[in-house]
C-alpha positions as CSV (number, residue, x, y, z in Angstrom):
1,M,0.0,0.0,0.0
2,E,1.5,3.3,-1.1
3,M,2.1,6.1,1.4
4,Q,0.3,9.4,0.7
5,P,2.6,12.4,0.0
6,K,3.3,14.6,3.0
7,Q,0.8,17.5,3.4
8,P,1.6,20.9,4.8
9,P,0.6,21.6,8.4
10,A,-2.9,23.1,8.9
11,G,-3.1,26.6,10.2
12,G,-4.3,27.5,13.6
13,R,-3.6,26.2,17.1
14,Y,-4.8,22.7,16.5
15,E,-4.2,20.4,13.5
16,P,-7.4,18.6,12.3
17,W,-7.0,15.0,11.4
18,P,-6.7,14.2,8.7
19,H,-5.4,17.6,7.6
20,R,-8.4,19.5,6.3
21,G,-7.1,19.7,2.7
22,V,-6.5,16.0,2.6
23,W,-9.8,15.2,4.2
24,E,-11.8,17.3,1.7
25,R,-9.8,16.0,-1.4
26,D,-9.0,12.3,-0.7
27,C,-11.0,11.0,2.2
28,P,-14.6,9.7,1.6
29,G,-15.9,11.3,4.7
30,K,-17.7,14.3,6.1
31,L,-17.1,16.7,9.0
32,L,-20.3,16.6,11.1
33,L,-19.5,18.9,14.1
34,S,-16.5,20.9,15.3
35,S,-15.6,22.8,18.5
36,A,-14.0,25.6,16.4
37,D,-16.9,28.0,17.1
38,R,-17.4,27.0,20.8
39,G,-14.4,28.9,22.3
40,W,-13.1,25.9,24.2
41,S,-9.7,26.5,25.6
42,A,-9.1,23.0,27.1
43,L,-9.2,20.8,24.0
44,S,-10.3,20.8,20.4
45,A,-12.7,18.2,18.9
46,E,-14.2,17.2,15.6
47,L,-16.9,14.6,14.9
48,C,-16.7,13.0,11.5
49,A,-18.5,10.5,9.4
50,V,-16.2,8.1,7.5
51,R,-17.2,6.1,4.5
52,R,-15.4,3.0,3.3
53,G,-12.0,3.8,2.0
54,V,-8.3,4.5,2.6
55,V,-7.4,7.6,4.6
56,P,-4.0,9.3,4.8
57,W,-2.9,9.3,8.4
58,R,-0.5,11.7,10.2
59,T,0.2,12.4,13.8
60,P,-0.1,16.0,15.0
61,Q,3.1,18.0,15.5
62,S,1.8,19.1,18.9
63,D,-1.0,17.9,21.2
64,I,-2.1,14.4,21.8
65,R,-4.9,13.0,19.5
66,I,-7.4,10.6,20.9
67,C,-9.8,9.0,18.4
68,V,-13.0,7.3,19.6
69,A,-15.5,5.3,17.5
70,I,-18.9,6.8,18.7
71,R,-21.2,4.9,16.3
72,S,-19.8,1.9,14.5
73,N,-21.2,-1.3,12.9
74,Q,-18.2,-3.4,14.0
75,T,-16.1,-2.0,11.2
76,I,-12.7,-3.5,10.5
77,V,-10.1,-0.7,10.8
78,T,-6.5,-1.2,9.7
79,R,-3.7,1.2,10.5
80,Q,-0.3,1.1,8.8
81,A,2.8,3.2,9.3
82,P,6.5,2.6,9.9
83,G,6.6,0.5,13.1
84,I,2.8,0.3,13.3
85,E,0.5,-2.3,11.8
86,S,-2.7,-3.1,13.5
87,Q,-6.1,-4.4,12.6
88,V,-9.1,-4.3,14.9
89,V,-12.9,-4.8,14.7
90,A,-14.0,-1.4,15.9
91,G,-17.2,-1.2,17.9
92,P,-18.6,1.8,19.8
93,G,-16.1,3.0,22.3
94,T,-13.0,1.7,20.6
95,V,-10.1,4.1,21.2
96,W,-6.9,5.0,19.3
97,L,-4.1,7.1,20.7
98,S,-1.6,9.2,18.8
99,P,1.0,11.1,20.8
100,P,2.8,14.0,19.0
101,G,5.4,12.9,16.5
102,L,6.4,12.7,12.9
103,R,4.7,9.5,11.9
104,E,2.5,9.1,8.9
105,G,0.7,6.3,7.1
106,V,-2.7,5.2,6.1
107,V,-5.9,3.9,7.7
108,D,-8.2,1.6,5.9
109,F,-11.9,1.6,6.8
110,A,-13.5,-1.6,5.5
111,Q,-17.0,-0.2,6.1
112,D,-18.8,3.1,6.8
113,L,-18.2,4.5,10.3
114,P,-21.1,6.9,11.0
115,E,-19.5,8.8,13.9
116,F,-15.8,9.1,14.6
117,L,-14.5,11.5,17.1
118,H,-11.1,13.3,17.1
119,I,-9.9,15.0,20.3
120,Y,-6.8,17.1,20.4
121,L,-5.5,17.5,24.0
122,P,-2.7,20.1,24.7
123,L,0.4,18.8,26.4
124,S,0.0,21.4,29.1
125,Y,-2.6,19.1,30.7
126,F,0.1,16.6,31.5
127,S,2.1,19.1,33.5
128,S,2.8,18.6,37.2
129,S,0.8,21.7,38.1
130,N,-2.3,20.0,36.8
131,F,-2.0,17.0,39.1
132,D,-0.1,18.3,42.2
133,N,2.6,15.7,41.6
134,D,6.0,15.3,39.9
135,T,4.8,14.3,36.5
136,D,7.3,15.3,33.8
137,E,8.0,15.0,30.1
138,S,9.1,11.4,30.5
139,A,5.5,10.4,31.3
140,I,4.3,12.0,28.1
141,D,7.0,10.2,26.1
142,A,5.9,6.9,27.6
143,L,2.5,7.3,25.9
144,N,2.7,4.9,23.0
145,Y,1.1,4.3,19.6
146,E,-0.1,0.8,20.4
147,T,-3.1,-0.7,18.6
148,A,-6.7,0.3,19.3
149,F,-7.9,-0.6,22.7
150,E,-11.0,-0.6,24.9
151,D,-11.3,1.7,27.9
152,P,-14.8,2.4,29.2
153,L,-13.8,5.6,31.0
154,L,-12.1,7.1,27.9
155,A,-15.1,6.2,25.8
156,E,-17.4,7.9,28.3
157,I,-15.3,11.0,28.1
158,G,-15.6,10.9,24.3
159,Y,-19.4,10.5,24.5
160,A,-19.6,13.5,26.9
161,V,-17.6,15.6,24.4
162,V,-19.9,14.6,21.6
163,S,-23.0,15.3,23.7
164,E,-21.7,18.9,24.3
165,L,-20.9,19.2,20.6
166,K,-24.5,18.2,19.7
167,T,-26.3,20.1,22.4
168,E,-24.4,23.1,23.8
169,T,-24.9,23.9,27.5
170,S,-24.2,27.2,29.4
171,A,-21.3,25.6,31.3
172,G,-20.0,23.6,28.4
173,G,-16.5,25.2,28.6
174,L,-16.2,24.2,32.2
175,L,-17.3,20.7,31.5
176,V,-14.7,20.4,28.7
177,E,-12.0,21.7,31.0
178,A,-12.9,19.0,33.6
179,L,-13.0,16.3,30.9
180,A,-9.6,17.4,29.6
181,S,-8.1,17.0,33.1
182,S,-9.8,13.6,33.5
183,L,-8.6,12.5,30.1
184,A,-5.0,13.4,30.8
185,A,-5.2,11.6,34.2
186,R,-6.6,8.5,32.7
187,L,-4.0,8.4,29.9
188,L,-1.2,8.7,32.4
189,Q,-2.7,6.2,34.7
190,K,-3.5,3.5,32.2
191,R,-1.5,4.0,29.0
192,A,1.9,5.3,30.2
193,S,4.6,2.8,31.1
194,A,5.5,4.5,34.3
195,S,4.0,3.1,37.4
196,R,0.7,4.4,38.9
197,T,2.5,5.2,42.1
198,Q,5.0,7.3,40.4
199,L,2.4,9.3,38.5
200,F,-0.1,9.6,41.3
201,P,1.8,9.7,44.7
202,R,-0.2,8.5,47.7
203,R,-0.9,11.7,49.4
204,T,-4.2,13.4,50.2
205,P,-4.6,16.8,48.4
206,R,-5.9,19.7,50.5
207,G,-9.7,20.1,50.4
208,L,-11.8,23.2,50.2
209,D,-12.2,25.0,53.5
210,Q,-15.1,27.3,54.0
211,R,-13.1,30.5,53.3
212,R,-11.7,29.3,50.0
213,L,-15.0,27.8,49.0
214,F,-16.8,31.1,49.6
215,R,-14.1,32.9,47.5
216,V,-14.8,30.5,44.6
217,L,-18.6,30.8,45.0
218,D,-18.3,34.6,45.0
219,Y,-16.2,34.4,41.8
220,I,-18.9,32.3,40.1
221,D,-21.7,34.6,41.1
222,T,-19.8,37.7,39.9
223,N,-18.9,36.1,36.6
224,L,-22.1,34.3,35.6
225,E,-22.5,36.7,32.7
226,G,-18.9,36.4,31.7
227,D,-16.0,34.0,31.1
228,L,-15.9,31.4,33.9
229,S,-12.7,29.3,33.9
230,L,-12.0,26.1,35.8
231,E,-8.4,27.1,35.8
232,R,-9.2,30.4,37.5
233,M,-11.4,28.7,40.0
234,A,-8.7,26.2,40.9
235,A,-6.2,29.1,41.3
236,I,-8.6,30.9,43.7
237,A,-8.8,27.7,45.7
238,C,-5.0,27.1,45.5
239,L,-5.5,23.7,44.0
240,S,-4.7,22.0,40.7
241,R,-7.5,21.8,38.2
242,Y,-7.8,18.0,38.7
243,H,-8.0,18.1,42.5
244,F,-10.2,21.2,42.5
245,A,-12.9,19.5,40.6
246,R,-13.0,16.7,43.1
247,A,-12.8,19.0,46.1
248,F,-15.6,21.2,44.8
249,R,-17.9,18.2,44.3
250,Q,-17.2,17.0,47.8
251,A,-17.9,20.4,49.3
252,V,-21.0,21.4,47.2
253,G,-22.4,18.1,46.1
254,K,-22.2,19.0,42.4
255,S,-19.4,19.2,39.9
256,P,-18.3,22.8,39.0
257,H,-20.0,22.7,35.6
258,C,-23.3,21.3,37.0
259,Y,-23.3,24.0,39.7
260,V,-22.6,26.8,37.2
261,S,-25.2,25.4,34.8
262,A,-27.8,25.6,37.6
263,K,-26.8,29.1,38.5
264,R,-26.9,30.3,34.9
265,L,-30.3,28.8,34.5
266,E,-31.6,30.8,37.4
267,R,-29.8,33.9,36.1
268,A,-31.5,33.4,32.7
269,K,-34.9,33.1,34.4
270,A,-34.3,36.3,36.4
271,L,-33.1,38.2,33.3
272,L,-36.2,37.0,31.4
273,I,-38.6,38.0,34.1
274,H,-37.1,41.3,35.2
275,G,-35.9,42.9,32.0
276,D,-36.5,43.2,28.3
277,R,-33.0,42.3,27.0
278,P,-33.1,40.6,23.6
279,L,-32.8,36.8,23.8
280,V,-29.7,36.8,21.8
281,D,-28.1,39.2,24.3
282,I,-29.0,36.9,27.2
283,A,-27.7,33.9,25.3
284,L,-24.3,35.4,24.5
285,S,-23.9,36.8,28.0
286,L,-24.5,33.3,29.5
287,S,-21.8,31.8,27.2
288,F,-24.0,30.2,24.6
289,S,-22.6,30.5,21.0
290,S,-26.1,31.3,19.6
291,Q,-29.6,32.1,20.5
292,A,-30.8,28.8,19.0
293,N,-28.5,26.8,21.4
294,F,-29.7,28.8,24.4
295,T,-33.3,28.3,23.4
296,R,-32.8,24.5,23.0
297,A,-31.0,24.2,26.4
298,F,-33.5,26.4,28.2
299,K,-36.5,24.5,26.8
300,Q,-34.9,21.2,27.7
301,A,-34.4,22.4,31.3
302,T,-37.7,24.1,31.9
303,G,-40.1,22.7,29.3
304,Q,-40.7,26.1,27.9
305,A,-38.9,28.3,25.3
306,P,-37.4,31.5,26.7
307,G,-39.9,33.7,25.0
308,R,-42.9,31.8,26.2
309,Y,-41.4,31.7,29.7
310,R,-41.0,35.5,29.7
311,Q,-44.6,35.9,28.6
312,A,-45.9,33.5,31.2
313,A,-43.8,35.1,33.9
314,G,-45.1,38.6,32.9
315,S,-48.6,37.6,33.8
316,R,-47.6,36.7,37.4
317,P,-46.9,39.2,40.2
318,S,-43.2,39.6,40.8
319,E,-41.6,39.7,44.2
320,F,-38.4,41.3,43.1
321,S,-37.4,44.4,41.3
322,P,-35.0,44.4,38.3
323,M,-32.2,45.7,40.6
324,D,-32.5,42.4,42.6
325,V,-31.0,40.5,39.6
326,R,-27.6,42.0,40.2
327,Q,-27.8,43.1,43.9
328,S,-29.0,39.8,45.4
329,P,-27.2,36.6,44.3
330,S,-29.3,34.6,46.8
331,V,-32.3,35.2,44.4
332,L,-30.5,33.1,41.8
333,A,-29.3,30.2,44.1
């Protein structure tokens, strides 16, 4: 089987796989969804449909690429490159790993694969600051290109990314940040050759005391109509992103993104009831990429579209003034 000619790197921060020019010209497939317009800072993702055929394959120059078969009819997938030759019957949840490097080759899809996810994870998520341990570059180097494998946790992370791609939520950026940290931790734990003890020392990370928890909650309340970052929350709590997510859940009973989603839903209700801001303005202020996505999420959560909710609320007596929306966070809790 002939190797495809080397293609120039794609522009931008992340390199789509296969490179967009190759995909459009040579690959019998279609890009279904992309995170390009979502403003995600933690990782980049593309959901593709692949038809039967041979696809040029090339590892990214930076980032780690994780591919997950989301929907598959037990398709035979063969990957060939110098030092790599593997064939697997890929069902839903099958995972492929490609650390950064300069390898290239071909992938042969024997049948159509309706949904195939590509995740690009920055190497910064493997730094010691993300885990409160002594992880270094040697752990990243230990990640290998072995054949496709099954890992239910990695598959679930992939399904969660696809769910956010298909149905945007108000705290999707926070969810993706948490998923990126969990993805890096799982790869280091299960796929690197270093021992688990070396990667995750047996020590108990500091939890969230009341003072630091209140600082984080104040930050969330102040920035509900702005850019909320898991990294910033973790910094306020003086914890790594990975351990902050766990400590927050223990303290509050919800993950950070679930807590923020609930708070933003209450803020959306308050803004609809106590003001006449356009729906598109409310959608963008609560970190939705479009009014349509905001409407879909709001209706899913409340059973009513935002406009109808505003109309129905307008016929009920209000206990609060418009100023309460900003002056009293307790109204939105």
